[in-house]
TIVO-2410 file (N, C-alpha, C; in nm, 3 decimals):
# residues 54
REC num residu      c1      c2      c3 atome chaine
REC   1      X   0.075  -0.110  -0.002     N      A
REC   1      X  -0.008   0.011  -0.016    CA      A
REC   1      X   0.098   0.117  -0.006     C      A
REC   2      X   0.046   0.211  -0.078     N      A
REC   2      X   0.121   0.356  -0.090    CA      A
REC   2      X   0.029   0.452  -0.094     C      A
REC   3      X   0.065   0.583  -0.013     N      A
REC   3      X  -0.004   0.699  -0.017    CA      A
REC   3      X   0.085   0.794  -0.102     C      A
REC   4      X  -0.011   0.885  -0.149     N      A
REC   4      X   0.041   1.018  -0.211    CA      A
REC   4      X  -0.055   1.128  -0.166     C      A
REC   5      X  -0.012   1.251  -0.160     N      A
REC   5      X  -0.070   1.341  -0.123    CA      A
REC   5      X  -0.080   1.487  -0.205     C      A
REC   6      X  -0.175   1.537  -0.244     N      A
REC   6      X  -0.204   1.652  -0.342    CA      A
REC   6      X  -0.220   1.768  -0.277     C      A
REC   7      X  -0.142   1.882  -0.299     N      A
REC   7      X  -0.131   2.012  -0.239    CA      A
REC   7      X  -0.075   2.110  -0.337     C      A
REC   8      X  -0.104   2.229  -0.348     N      A
REC   8      X  -0.043   2.340  -0.407    CA      A
REC   8      X  -0.015   2.290  -0.557     C      A
REC   9      X  -0.103   2.216  -0.623     N      A
REC   9      X  -0.077   2.158  -0.761    CA      A
REC   9      X   0.025   2.053  -0.804     C      A
REC  10      X   0.055   1.983  -0.704     N      A
REC  10      X   0.132   1.880  -0.713    CA      A
REC  10      X   0.137   1.761  -0.642     C      A
REC  11      X   0.167   1.630  -0.655     N      A
REC  11      X   0.140   1.517  -0.587    CA      A
REC  11      X   0.287   1.517  -0.514     C      A
REC  12      X   0.286   1.453  -0.392     N      A
REC  12      X   0.389   1.450  -0.311    CA      A
REC  12      X   0.409   1.317  -0.234     C      A
REC  13      X   0.503   1.251  -0.218     N      A
REC  13      X   0.521   1.100  -0.156    CA      A
REC  13      X   0.525   1.123  -0.018     C      A
REC  14      X   0.547   1.213   0.048     N      A
REC  14      X   0.564   1.269   0.211    CA      A
REC  14      X   0.454   1.370   0.234     C      A
REC  15      X   0.415   1.344   0.351     N      A
REC  15      X   0.339   1.477   0.406    CA      A
REC  15      X   0.374   1.492   0.552     C      A
REC  16      X   0.364   1.605   0.646     N      A
REC  16      X   0.380   1.645   0.757    CA      A
REC  16      X   0.247   1.714   0.809     C      A
REC  17      X   0.140   1.674   0.846     N      A
REC  17      X   0.049   1.755   0.875    CA      A
REC  17      X   0.066   1.845   1.005     C      A
REC  18      X   0.178   1.825   1.063     N      A
REC  18      X   0.198   1.921   1.182    CA      A
REC  18      X   0.235   2.059   1.128     C      A
REC  19      X   0.291   2.033   1.000     N      A
REC  19      X   0.378   2.173   0.947    CA      A
REC  19      X   0.278   2.213   0.859     C      A
REC  20      X   0.220   2.104   0.756     N      A
REC  20      X   0.137   2.163   0.643    CA      A
REC  20      X  -0.022   2.183   0.644     C      A
REC  21      X  -0.056   2.098   0.766     N      A
REC  21      X  -0.197   2.108   0.757    CA      A
REC  21      X  -0.262   1.971   0.692     C      A
REC  22      X  -0.381   1.987   0.623     N      A
REC  22      X  -0.430   1.891   0.540    CA      A
REC  22      X  -0.391   1.905   0.387     C      A
REC  23      X  -0.380   1.797   0.319     N      A
REC  23      X  -0.361   1.805   0.185    CA      A
REC  23      X  -0.490   1.825   0.125     C      A
REC  24      X  -0.499   1.866  -0.005     N      A
REC  24      X  -0.630   1.878  -0.081    CA      A
REC  24      X  -0.666   1.736  -0.102     C      A
REC  25      X  -0.583   1.637  -0.153     N      A
REC  25      X  -0.644   1.494  -0.182    CA      A
REC  25      X  -0.536   1.397  -0.146     C      A
REC  26      X  -0.565   1.276  -0.107     N      A
REC  26      X  -0.493   1.173  -0.085    CA      A
REC  26      X  -0.526   1.066  -0.171     C      A
REC  27      X  -0.404   0.998  -0.242     N      A
REC  27      X  -0.412   0.894  -0.328    CA      A
REC  27      X  -0.390   0.754  -0.255     C      A
REC  28      X  -0.466   0.683  -0.284     N      A
REC  28      X  -0.443   0.533  -0.193    CA      A
REC  28      X  -0.409   0.423  -0.299     C      A
REC  29      X  -0.305   0.374  -0.295     N      A
REC  29      X  -0.278   0.254  -0.396    CA      A
REC  29      X  -0.241   0.146  -0.322     C      A
REC  30      X  -0.321   0.024  -0.373     N      A
REC  30      X  -0.299  -0.106  -0.303    CA      A
REC  30      X  -0.292  -0.204  -0.424     C      A
REC  31      X  -0.159  -0.281  -0.409     N      A
REC  31      X  -0.134  -0.391  -0.515    CA      A
REC  31      X  -0.152  -0.541  -0.440     C      A
REC  32      X  -0.229  -0.605  -0.507     N      A
REC  32      X  -0.259  -0.742  -0.448    CA      A
REC  32      X  -0.175  -0.837  -0.543     C      A
REC  33      X  -0.063  -0.921  -0.474     N      A
REC  33      X  -0.005  -1.018  -0.537    CA      A
REC  33      X  -0.063  -1.144  -0.541     C      A
REC  34      X  -0.060  -1.214  -0.652     N      A
REC  34      X  -0.133  -1.357  -0.681    CA      A
REC  34      X  -0.049  -1.440  -0.710     C      A
REC  35      X  -0.042  -1.542  -0.658     N      A
REC  35      X   0.058  -1.693  -0.678    CA      A
REC  35      X   0.045  -1.723  -0.831     C      A
REC  36      X   0.142  -1.715  -0.895     N      A
REC  36      X   0.153  -1.761  -1.043    CA      A
REC  36      X   0.071  -1.656  -1.141     C      A
REC  37      X   0.012  -1.529  -1.104     N      A
REC  37      X  -0.057  -1.445  -1.184    CA      A
REC  37      X   0.014  -1.303  -1.163     C      A
REC  38      X  -0.008  -1.188  -1.232     N      A
REC  38      X   0.018  -1.078  -1.252    CA      A
REC  38      X  -0.049  -1.027  -1.134     C      A
REC  39      X   0.012  -0.924  -1.070     N      A
REC  39      X  -0.039  -0.842  -0.927    CA      A
REC  39      X  -0.163  -0.737  -1.021     C      A
REC  40      X  -0.254  -0.724  -0.924     N      A
REC  40      X  -0.357  -0.625  -0.906    CA      A
REC  40      X  -0.351  -0.514  -0.857     C      A
REC  41      X  -0.386  -0.399  -0.906     N      A
REC  41      X  -0.323  -0.276  -0.856    CA      A
REC  41      X  -0.492  -0.193  -0.866     C      A
REC  42      X  -0.533  -0.148  -0.752     N      A
REC  42      X  -0.629  -0.072  -0.721    CA      A
REC  42      X  -0.558   0.057  -0.673     C      A
REC  43      X  -0.620   0.176  -0.731     N      A
REC  43      X  -0.585   0.312  -0.698    CA      A
REC  43      X  -0.707   0.412  -0.695     C      A
REC  44      X  -0.706   0.484  -0.570     N      A
REC  44      X  -0.831   0.581  -0.563    CA      A
REC  44      X  -0.782   0.712  -0.509     C      A
REC  45      X  -0.832   0.802  -0.543     N      A
REC  45      X  -0.782   0.952  -0.483    CA      A
REC  45      X  -0.921   1.014  -0.418     C      A
REC  46      X  -0.899   1.026  -0.293     N      A
REC  46      X  -1.000   1.097  -0.209    CA      A
REC  46      X  -0.989   1.227  -0.177     C      A
REC  47      X  -1.111   1.338  -0.193     N      A
REC  47      X  -1.074   1.475  -0.183    CA      A
REC  47      X  -1.081   1.521  -0.024     C      A
REC  48      X  -1.015   1.569   0.016     N      A
REC  48      X  -1.007   1.601   0.165    CA      A
REC  48      X  -1.091   1.741   0.184     C      A
REC  49      X  -1.192   1.745   0.254     N      A
REC  49      X  -1.280   1.851   0.286    CA      A
REC  49      X  -1.228   1.970   0.357     C      A
REC  50      X  -1.235   2.090   0.325     N      A
REC  50      X  -1.149   2.180   0.419    CA      A
REC  50      X  -1.241   2.176   0.571     C      A
REC  51      X  -1.151   2.175   0.665     N      A
REC  51      X  -1.210   2.192   0.801    CA      A
REC  51      X  -1.208   2.341   0.871     C      A
REC  52      X  -1.332   2.369   0.926     N      A
REC  52      X  -1.319   2.500   0.993    CA      A
REC  52      X  -1.235   2.482   1.145     C      A
REC  53      X  -1.159   2.548   1.181     N      A
REC  53      X  -1.073   2.543   1.314    CA      A
REC  53      X  -1.114   2.663   1.388     C      A
REC  54      X  -1.129   2.629   1.525     N      A
REC  54      X  -1.145   2.736   1.612    CA      A
REC  54      X  -1.027   2.803   1.676     C      A
***
C-alpha cells in the first residue's frame, strides 16, 4: 500500500500535517500479489474537505 498527497498543484510522496495542515487530496494505491499471476493494482484518490478550526 502506498499513499501520495496532493497540495498546491502537485503530488508529494511524504506529508507532515503538523507543518502543512491537511492536503487537498490523498491517493491510496493497493497492490495485491497473486501466486502464479500478475499483481492487481487498485488506485483511488479522495478529496479532503476543508475543516473549519476555532
